[in-house]
N, C-alpha and C positions, 0 to 999 in steps of 0.2 A: 504494500500500500504506500509505503514511503516513496518509492520510485515513481509511482503514478502521480502523486500529489506534486512531487518535485518537477516532473515533466510539464504538467499543466501550468504550474505557477511560473516556471521559467519562460513559457511561451507568452504569458500575459504581461510581464513586467518589463520596465526599461533597463533595470539593473539585475540581470539574471545571476550575477556573481554574488549578490547579497541574499539570495534565497537560501534559507536554512530549514530543513525538515528533520524533525526528531520523532522517533516512534517509541512509545512506552506501552508495554503489555501488562494488563492487570486482569487476572482471572479469565473471563470469557470476552473481554473487550480490549480493543487496541486504541490508544489515544495518539493521534498524529497531530503534532504542533507545526504550524507553518509560520515562519518569520520572514518578513520582507522589509525592504527599506521603507521608511516612513513616507517617502514621496510616492511609492508604489502601492500603498495600502488601499487607496481608493480603487485602483484597477483590479485588485484581487477581490475586493468586497463587491464592487459594482453598485449600480443604482438600486436602492432598497434591498441590498443584499442578494440580488439575483445571481451574480456570478458565484458567490460563496455557496448559495444553495445548490447551484449546478455542480460545483466541485464535490460537495457532500453527496449529491445524488449519484454521481459517477463512481465515487469511492464505495458507496453503499452497494451499488450494483456489482462492482467487482468483488466485494467481500461476501456476496451472497453465496458463493461457492464454498467458502469456509464457514465454520460454525462460530464465528466471532462477530461481535458488534464493533463497528469502527466509528470513532468520533473524531471529526476534524475540527481543530481549534485554530483560529487565525489570531496570532499574538502580535 
């Protein structure tokens, strides 16, 4: 999941070098934290959070094959 979020985020931002994705596993859930430059935050979130929702939807769909819940946090 980490690689998927990283690829999507790097395609959206102006500074792809500043994209940092960390993955933490707890019980049956995986928390993926996405950090981008402050100037790129709006591009990752989008108007009314539409891009953020789309990223979460894609990751959830990719995680449906596994038996884990994936939570994407934009920090």
